[in-house]
C-alpha positions in Angstrom: 34.0 6.0 2.4 30.5 5.1 3.4 28.8 2.3 2.2 25.6 3.0 1.1 22.5 1.4 3.3 20.7 -1.6 2.6 17.0 -0.9 1.0 14.2 -1.8 3.0 12.5 -5.1 3.0 9.7 -4.1 0.3 5.9 -5.9 -0.2 5.0 -7.2 -3.6 2.5 -4.9 -3.9 4.3 -1.8 -3.0 6.5 -3.2 -5.1 3.8 -3.4 -8.2 3.4 0.3 -7.1 6.6 1.4 -7.6 7.6 -0.3 -10.8 4.5 -0.2 -13.0 2.8 2.9 -12.9 0.1 4.3 -15.0 -0.7 3.5 -18.3 2.2 1.9 -19.6 2.3 -0.6 -16.5 -1.2 -1.9 -17.5 -0.5 -2.1 -21.0 2.8 -4.4 -19.7 0.6 -6.6 -17.5 -2.0 -7.2 -20.0 0.7 -8.0 -22.4 1.6 -11.2 -20.3 0.4 -14.6 -20.9 -3.6 -15.4 -19.0 -1.7 -17.6 -16.7 1.2 -15.7 -15.4 -1.4 -12.2 -15.2 -3.2 -14.0 -12.9 -0.5 -15.5 -10.9 1.2 -12.0 -10.6 -2.0 -10.1 -9.6 -2.5 -13.1 -7.1 0.7 -12.6 -5.7 0.2 -9.5 -4.6 -3.6 -10.1 -3.7 -4.8 -8.5 -6.6 -7.3 -9.5 -9.8 -8.3 -7.6 -12.7 -11.0 -5.7 -11.5 -8.6 -4.0 -9.0 -4.9 -4.0 -10.5 -5.3 -0.7 -12.3 -6.6 0.7 -9.1 -3.8 -0.3 -7.3 -1.3 0.6 -10.0 -2.5 4.2 -10.0 -3.1 4.9 -6.1 0.5 7.1 -6.0 -1.0 8.3 -2.5 -0.2 5.1 -0.9 3.3 5.7 0.1 2.4 8.7 1.4 -0.4 7.6 3.5 -0.1 4.0 5.2 2.8 5.2 6.6 1.6 8.4 8.1 -1.5 6.3 9.4 0.6 3.7 10.6 2.9 6.1 12.7 -0.8 7.7 13.7 -2.7 4.5 14.6 1.1 3.6 16.8 2.5 1.0 14.5 6.2 0.1 13.7 5.7 0.5 9.6 9.4 -0.9 8.7 8.6 -3.7 11.8 5.0 -5.1 10.0 7.0 -4.8 6.4 9.8 -7.0 8.2 8.1 -9.3 9.7 4.6 -9.9 7.8 5.3 -8.6 4.2 1.6 -10.6 3.7 0.4 -8.4 6.0 1.7 -5.2 4.5 0.5 -5.7 1.6 -2.6 -6.4 2.5 -2.6 -2.5 4.4 -1.3 -1.3 0.7 -3.7 -2.8 -1.0 -6.7 -1.7 0.7 -4.8 1.8 1.4 -4.5 2.1 -2.9 -8.6 1.2 -3.5 -9.5 3.8 -0.8 -11.7 6.1 -1.9 -11.2 8.1 0.7 -7.5 9.5 0.1 -7.8 12.8 -0.4 -9.5 13.5 3.0 -7.1 11.3 4.6 -4.3 13.6 3.1 -5.9 16.7 4.7 -6.7 14.6 7.9 -3.3 13.7 7.9 -1.8 16.6 7.1 -4.0 19.2 9.8 -2.4 16.4 12.7 -6.1 14.7 13.3 -6.6 11.8 16.3 -6.0 8.8 15.8 -9.7 8.3 16.8 -10.5 11.3 14.0 -8.9 8.7 11.3 -9.6 5.6 12.5 -13.8 6.7 11.9 -11.9 7.0 8.0 -9.4 4.1 6.9 -10.9 1.2 5.8 -7.3 -0.1 7.3 -8.2 1.4 10.8 -9.4 -1.9 12.8 -6.3 -4.3 11.7 -3.6 -1.1 12.4 -5.4 -0.5 15.4 -4.6 -4.5 16.2 -0.9 -3.8 15.5 -0.4 -1.9 18.3 
């Protein structure tokens, strides 16, 4: 009998993305008392203006790990050692308006310099290398 592997450490932004998808999520967030909502959003590095975009950004879970690998960054290590930085990377990725182009570039096997021209996280990823 094998025991399941422990769940990997997950940043707050990722937890919000996973747990609060779509309109239901926004309704749940909006139903919180203003002080509680502000605290939850601040903990994730979000605001009332950015939260809807982040909560609807399903691309982060696929594109950010691929971008990190392309840039030579160990995503698991960043998530373990710097969850605050991982939250920032996830938030920036979620708010990116070039997700469709990014998806195509990564699927086509683009180079790191090609991807860096598009990715708003590129400087941070390159610094982590």
